[in-house]
N, C-alpha and C positions, 0 to 999 in steps of 0.2 A: 550635486555630486560628491560621490561618496569617499571618503579617503581608503587606500590600501593598506592594506598590513603588510608587516615584513612577513612575507609567506617563507622564506627559505626553510625553516625547521619542517615546515608541514610538504614543501617541495621533497626532502632528504626522507621524511616519514610515507613520502607514496612511494618513492623509489626503492628506500628499503625493504620496504612491504613485498612489492613484485621480485626484487632480487632474491630474496629469503623463498619466493614460492607462499608467502600468503594467502596473495590472492592473484590471479592470472595477469590482470590489467586492474585499473583505480583511477577515476577521475572524481575531484572534491570541489567543491563550489561554496562559497558564504559571500554574505550581501549583510548591507543594515537597509534601514527605510529608503537610502538615497540611490542605491544601486550597488554592484560587486564589489567587495573588497580583498576576496580572493578568489583564485582558480587556478588550478592544475591538474596533471596528468600524467601515469606511467604505463608503461608495459603495453602490450601490442593489441590489435582488436581482438586477433585469432593467434592463439600461443603459434609458434614456428612461422607467422607470414609476416610480409611488408606492414606496416601502416600502424604508427603509436594512437591510442587513447589522448582524446583533451577535451574540455567541455563542449564540445559541439560533437561529440561521436554519438550514434542513437544506441540506447540501452532498453531494454524492457523494463519495465517500471514495477510491471507486475502489481501489487497492492498500494502501491504509490497512488494507483488508479483508482484509488477508492475514495480519499476525498475529492476528487475531481467530479467524480460521479455523485457524491455525495451533496456538493458545491450544485450542480445542476437539480438535484432534488428541492435542495434548500430553497432556490429561485423560484421553483414552484409554489413553494408553501410560502415565499413574500407574496407571491401574484393571487394566492387563494387558491389555485388551482390544485394543491394536495394539501391534505391534512394530516397532522402529526399523529393524531391520536385516532385517526381513523383504521380500522380492518383491514388489512392487507386483501383481503378476500372481495373488499366494497370494491377494489379494483380490479383485481383478480382472481376471478371464482375459484378461481383451479387450485388457490394456494387451500383451502378449506377441505383439500382431498390430504394433505399431510396428516400423517402421524406421528406418533414418539415410537420412536425406537427404544424398546428397555432391554433386549437383548438378542442375541444371534446362539442358539442353540443348533449346534451340526449346521448344517444348510437352511435352518428354518427361522426367519427375523419373527421375532413375536413385538408385535407393534398395538398400541393402543390410543385412543382419541386422544387429543389435544385437550389441556384441562384450561386453556382460553384460546381466546383468538390473538394473534399475534398483531401488531399495531406496523403503521409506518415508523412509528421511533422506534420499534424493536426491531426494526430491521438495519435502522442507521446505529444503533446502539448494541449489532451483537446479543442481542436480547431474547431475540425470537424463537429460540433453540437449535438452529441450524449450524452444522459444521461442516469441518473438512479434514479428507481423508486422514493427511499427512500427521494429524493431532488428535485423532479419538480412532482407538484401535475396533471401535466395535460399529463404527460408521465405515473403518474401509474394510473391514470381513462382508458387512452387510451389501457393501456394491460390489466386493468379489462373487458372493453368492448371488446373487441377484440379476447382475451383467449391469447394472446401474453403472455410468460411466463416472469419472471426475468431472469437474468445470472446465480440464483441460482436452476432455471429449466433448459429445454431440450434446446436444438438446435434451438427451433424457436425463443430464444432470439436475435438471430441476425436480426429478420423480425422487431425489433423497429426502429422507425424513428427517423429523426433529430429533434432535438427543434428550429435549426437556422440554417443560411446558412453557411457553410465552412467560416471559417478565422474571423468570425464576433463577436464572442464574447468568455469567457473560460467558457466550461459549462461540469462540471465532469461529464464523464461517462465511458461507455463499450468501451471504443475506446483503450484501451491493450487488451482487448479480440480479437478485428477486427485485431488487429496487431499480435497478436499473429497467426492467421492464416493465415496474408501474408508472415512472416517468413518461414511457414511450405511450401508455396504454392513454395516461391524462391529456399528454401532447399531440398523440398522432403521429411524433415524427419520431425517428431513429434515434440512439443515443449519441452516434457518431456526431447528427449533426446538431443535437441538443449541445453537446461539449463545445463543438466548435462555435455555436453561435452565441454560447453562454459563456464560455471559458478560454478558448485558447485564440479565437477570432478577436475578441478585445482585448486581450493581454499580447496579444501580436506572437502568442507562441507555434511559430508556422511548422515546426519540428514534431509537435507532439501530434500523435494519432493511432488510430489502428490498427490500421495497412501500411505499410513502409511503400514507396515507388522505389522504384529500379536504383536511381540515386542515392537515396537515404538508405539503401539496402547495402550497397557498396558502402557505405560510413558505418556502420551498425557492427557492434562486437557480435561472436559467437556464444552463446553459454557453454561453460565449462564445468570439466567433472574433472575429481582427482584421477590422475594416470597411475596404469597398473607400474609400479617400481616407483612410483614418486611423479613430482611435477603434476603438470596440467594438460588434458586433452580436451578437445573443443567436441562438444557433442551437438551441432548447428542449432539448427531453427527447432525450437519443441512449443511454439505458439501454433494454431491452426490458421494457414493461409488463406482458407476458406469458412471463415468461422461461421457456424449459425445463429450466433446471435451476438451482438457486441458487451462483452464480457466485461461491466461495471466495476468487477472486482478485479479484475487482474489484467485487461485486455491494452493498454497504452504502450506505444513506445514515446520514448522523449530523449531529448539531451539536456545534459544538468543545468546550461546558460537557457534554456527555457524554461525547465522545470522551476530555476530560482523565481520567475518573474511571477509564477503562481504563488508562492513561499513569500514574496515581498506583497505581496497583495492581500495575503491573512495578514502579514505584520503591521502591513498599513489601515487595516478594520477593514479591507473590504476594495478597496481602490488603488490603482496606478496608474500614473503617466495621465489622469484625469477619465480612466474607464471604469465605472467601480461595477461589481460582480457578484456583491452582497453589501447590504445594511452592516454599520457597524453593528448595531442590535445581534445581525444573527451570527456575524463572528465572534461576538462576544459570549454566546449563547453556545458556539461550537468549541470554546475554550473553558467553557464549566463544565461539571460533573453533570452527567445526563444517565446515567446510572444508579442515582441516589445512594440505601446500604449496600449495593453490589460491588463488588472491587471486580477487578483485574485480577486474573489466575496468578499468582506467587508464582508458579511454576507449570509449565505445560506441556507432560511430557511428550518426545517423540512419537509417533506411531507407525513411521516410514524415513529411518535413518540415513538413507541416500537423498532424500527430500529435505530435510529438518533436522536439526539438533533437538535437543531439548532446550524451550525458551523459558530461561529463569531468569526473569528482572526483578524479584523480590517483593515484597509488600509494598504498598503505598501509593500505589496507580490506579488512576478511575480513565472512565471514556467520555469524551464528551459527544462532537456530532463530527464522524470519520476521525477522531483526534487521540490518541494515548496521552495522559495526562499525568505527569509527577506532582506529587501533592506535598513534596519538600524538594528543596534544594539540593542539588547535586556538587558537592563541592569542587571548586576548581571549573563549574560547568555549569548546565544549563538552570536556570531558574525554574523554583515551585511555578508550576499553571503553564510550561510551555508544553506546546501540542508536537506531536511526532508519531512518525509511522514508519513501513519498514514495506520491502517488495523481496520475493521468494528468492529472487534472483542474489540478494544481496544488495540492494539498494536501501540506503536511510535518509530520512530527512526529520528536521527538528524545525520547529518557529517559536524563538525566544522571545514574544514581547515583552518581558521586564527587563532585559539586558537592550533590546533592540537589536537583534541578530536573527537570522536565519541560516542555514545552511545543508548541505547533501554531499552525500559520498556515493558512489556508484562502482559496481562491480557486477559481471554477469556470470554467475558461479552458483554450483550446488554443491555440498547442502548449504540451506541455510542457515545462518548464523554460525555458521562453524567457526572454531576458536581463532584460528587467523584471519578473516574477516569479520569477524567482532572484537578484536581487539582492534585492529586496523580503525573501527570504526570508534571504539573509546579515545584510542589516541589521539586519530582528527579532532575529535570533539576538545579534546583538555588542550593541545598545542592550538586553536581557533582560541581560547577564553584565553592562552595565556598571552597570545599576541596581542588581544583587543587589551590587557593589562597595559 
């Protein structure tokens, strides 16, 4: 049984953030290897309507989906059905058609053949050259002039080009969407089924899924954006409710109480309550630098300010399997080697195996990592570690 911490300072932090308008609502949760040590929430699911959030509320977790889809892929690696070093086009021949976008001159994209064949490992580590429009102006312009949808649109998003030769740089992008298709190809099953069979079913995560039923929709927050004149306004539902594919990069809904079970499984080396989803060896690899001499960018400028602010974590970060890794201790916070990531609508998680704690914090708002939401994330982490001392 986990020992609960004194969470009064965190409770106040969450309530103040909502009262001050930093976020429209927030839920936060933390656990150790034995169970939950803190959970709390503040603010309405939808601004102006009754119903406050808690750790049982449904959120769109966006790119926190990636590590779950990556886990499903790593399960196939463990079974020998998928090879990390195999070229992607071995499984999906259409990947070989992708070229590198050099520029967009006026309305004319300039493309060239890729200098190498991207591997499955390149997809897992975001070194294939694939990108996201909101972090790359060149790709945003390409999608605009060609009518290629982004990944919140239709399946035509898989026609987006590479932005660099595979293996030459870390470029955050739609890699895990492609990875999901690879895993579907090698198993003959839909990613929704694979996630349920491989992760959410064994871990008892019954509120984590690609599409919500009516009951869970009523328990879900809506996505919020800054309102004219200040405060927050609901933008409603931004994810397609009749998707053309199961988006391994961003498609899941979950609750903080559900997702912390997945975090605890990683914290415990791949096992929770007697159910093993990955081997200890695979989990160790996920928390190990997998991009060699390449670095996670110290700054990723925004190319779409309503969607995201500039992401500037600073130097000293690497990437494992689906996880951002800090290479130095953060004073008063996570230790070196912690694995973490986030979701576009301002959800964040981290798993600190050295300290023996994992945690996550949730709102559904845009822009991503806007100052209010990002400061709250950092303050929550600091308050949690202070309470652990």
